[in-house]
BAFI-3210 file (N, C-alpha, C; in Angstrom, 3 decimals, decimal comma, padded with zeros to 6 digits):
// residues 71
n [1|2|3|4|5|6|7|8|9|10|11|12|13|14|15|16|17|18|19|20|21|22|23|24|25|26|27|28|29|30|31|32|33|34|35|36|37|38|39|40|41|42|43|44|45|46|47|48|49|50|51|52|53|54|55|56|57|58|59|60|61|62|63|64|65|66|67|68|69|70|71]
n.u [000,679|000,329|001,946|000,347|000,535|001,921|000,345|002,252|004,688|003,591|003,675|006,636|007,832|006,418|007,846|010,264|009,645|009,229|011,490|013,111|011,794|012,213|015,029|015,592|017,049|016,287|015,442|013,115|011,079|011,064|010,840|007,885|007,034|007,623|005,796|003,390|003,467|003,313|001,159|-000,735|000,037|-000,816|-003,812|-004,097|-003,533|-004,802|-007,483|-007,161|-006,749|-009,367|-010,859|-009,835|-010,669|-013,084|-013,779|-012,743|-014,920|-017,106|-016,970|-016,467|-019,001|-020,147|-019,354|-020,132|-022,312|-023,045|-022,073|-024,636|-026,635|-025,809|-026,728]
n.v [-001,137|002,172|004,948|007,691|010,962|013,784|015,966|016,862|015,436|013,099|013,430|014,136|011,734|010,034|011,193|010,011|007,086|007,035|008,163|005,840|003,792|004,746|004,716|001,845|000,326|-000,944|-004,377|-006,643|-007,408|-005,816|-003,353|-004,144|-003,463|-001,394|000,089|-000,453|000,877|003,079|003,536|003,280|005,487|007,886|007,184|008,273|010,823|011,613|011,340|013,181|015,441|016,032|016,262|019,082|020,136|019,840|021,212|023,889|025,007|024,676|027,055|028,803|028,786|029,605|031,959|033,587|033,489|034,818|037,206|037,644|037,843|040,420|041,849]
n.w [-000,145|-000,577|001,162|003,240|001,416|000,520|-001,910|-003,353|-002,455|-003,637|-006,681|-006,704|-006,394|-008,351|-010,621|-009,844|-010,199|-013,198|-014,195|-013,477|-014,306|-017,205|-018,043|-017,949|-016,620|-014,497|-013,134|-014,577|-012,442|-010,551|-012,151|-012,357|-010,207|-009,253|-011,417|-010,689|-008,077|-008,740|-010,405|-008,339|-006,653|-009,030|-009,076|-006,513|-006,667|-008,595|-007,120|-005,322|-006,710|-007,724|-005,193|-004,455|-007,173|-006,564|-004,132|-004,840|-006,651|-004,964|-003,033|-004,914|-005,514|-003,118|-002,433|-004,802|-004,308|-001,933|-002,636|-004,311|-002,178|-001,099|-002,631]
ca.u [-000,285|001,246|001,600|-000,448|001,961|001,375|000,219|003,827|005,292|003,306|004,372|007,752|007,796|006,007|008,744|011,515|009,427|008,961|012,553|013,419|011,504|012,623|016,352|015,715|018,210|015,374|015,052|011,887|010,052|011,604|009,996|006,788|006,602|007,446|004,762|002,047|003,459|003,172|-000,288|-001,571|000,036|-001,781|-004,754|-004,293|-003,112|-006,186|-008,273|-006,809|-006,862|-010,721|-011,216|-009,388|-011,756|-014,890|-013,756|-013,175|-016,381|-018,007|-015,995|-017,355|-020,159|-020,450|-018,804|-021,401|-024,050|-022,811|-022,567|-025,912|-027,149|-025,231|-026,508]
ca.v [000,042|003,326|005,913|008,996|011,673|015,587|016,105|017,272|014,353|011,673|013,815|014,023|010,142|009,428|011,226|009,367|005,750|007,207|008,254|004,704|003,037|004,892|004,443|000,529|-000,394|-001,806|-005,647|-006,648|-007,954|-004,682|-002,632|-004,123|-002,906|000,274|000,716|-000,768|001,708|004,150|003,509|003,652|006,974|008,105|007,014|008,847|012,225|011,900|011,695|014,670|016,497|016,054|016,983|020,127|020,509|020,252|022,382|025,647|025,396|025,038|028,346|029,618|029,190|029,958|033,298|033,880|033,399|036,134|038,422|037,778|038,229|041,662|042,921]
ca.w [000,039|-000,878|002,364|002,589|001,012|000,050|-003,442|-004,185|-002,630|-004,839|-008,033|-007,443|-006,422|-009,307|-011,114|-009,928|-010,955|-014,345|-014,455|-013,350|-015,452|-018,840|-017,891|-018,208|-015,788|-013,433|-013,456|-015,002|-011,194|-009,890|-012,829|-012,266|-008,931|-009,905|-012,135|-009,781|-007,135|-009,670|-010,697|-007,061|-006,798|-009,724|-008,257|-005,333|-007,193|-009,373|-005,946|-004,549|-007,402|-008,122|-004,323|-004,540|-007,955|-005,855|-003,167|-004,978|-006,939|-003,564|-002,519|-005,795|-005,409|-001,807|-002,577|-005,707|-003,372|-000,542|-003,439|-004,576|-000,878|-000,485|-003,883]
c.u [001,004|000,694|001,098|001,118|000,764|001,087|001,686|004,916|004,941|003,669|006,009|008,317|007,743|007,093|009,977|011,130|009,717|010,611|013,456|013,431|012,245|014,198|016,542|016,415|017,615|015,098|013,578|010,694|010,298|010,792|008,423|006,204|006,110|006,275|003,571|002,167|002,704|001,706|-000,892|-001,324|-000,740|-003,040|-005,056|-004,651|-004,407|-007,351|-008,238|-007,121|-008,743|-011,263|-010,930|-010,468|-012,488|-014,907|-013,572|-014,298|-017,427|-017,755|-016,529|-018,240|-021,134|-020,314|-019,964|-022,684|-024,368|-023,096|-023,986|-026,840|-026,867|-025,944|-027,865]
c.v [001,353|004,193|007,192|009,883|012,913|015,105|016,201|016,205|013,192|012,329|013,314|012,406|009,981|010,195|010,416|007,510|005,917|007,415|006,680|003,562|003,437|004,462|002,917|-000,312|-001,365|-003,421|-005,601|-007,032|-006,350|-003,536|-002,956|-003,454|-001,819|000,790|000,702|000,212|003,068|004,565|003,673|004,982|007,764|008,401|007,995|010,625|012,905|012,375|013,084|016,067|016,647|016,663|018,437|020,835|020,910|021,204|023,975|025,636|025,054|026,251|029,138|030,121|030,103|031,729|034,443|034,298|034,364|037,275|038,668|038,383|040,005|042,928|043,494]
c.w [-000,033|000,214|001,927|002,406|000,850|-001,694|-004,441|-003,588|-003,425|-006,129|-007,862|-007,144|-007,984|-010,944|-011,451|-010,470|-012,480|-015,327|-014,648|-014,570|-016,864|-019,110|-018,352|-017,573|-014,510|-013,785|-013,705|-013,574|-010,526|-010,875|-012,620|-010,670|-009,038|-010,528|-011,445|-008,719|-008,009|-010,037|-009,648|-006,981|-007,715|-009,562|-007,151|-005,306|-007,865|-007,959|-005,472|-005,381|-007,933|-006,220|-004,185|-005,875|-007,154|-004,863|-003,367|-005,500|-005,925|-003,026|-003,461|-005,520|-003,889|-001,836|-004,062|-004,909|-002,221|-001,213|-004,020|-003,272|-000,566|-001,597|-003,593]
res [m|v|k|k|m|s|f|e|e|a|t|g|r|l|e|e|i|v|r|g|l|e|e|g|d|v|p|l|e|e|s|i|k|l|y|e|e|g|m|k|i|g|t|m|c|r|k|m|l|d|e|a|e|l|k|i|k|q|l|s|a|d|a|e|d|a|d|d|e|s|a]
***
């Protein structure tokens, strides 16, 4: 399982994984493990981005409602 990390840590780790896989110096079994870890981290990043987008939409809607009420 992938440990909980910040978005920035996760994208940094993804970059490391991609670099390692692109270099081709990693044995096949290790490559598979890295690929699996990368997929899990990618899913985690997508979830974080989706949550951030939802929060921004909610904040924007709240701000619009506040503007409408004050008008």
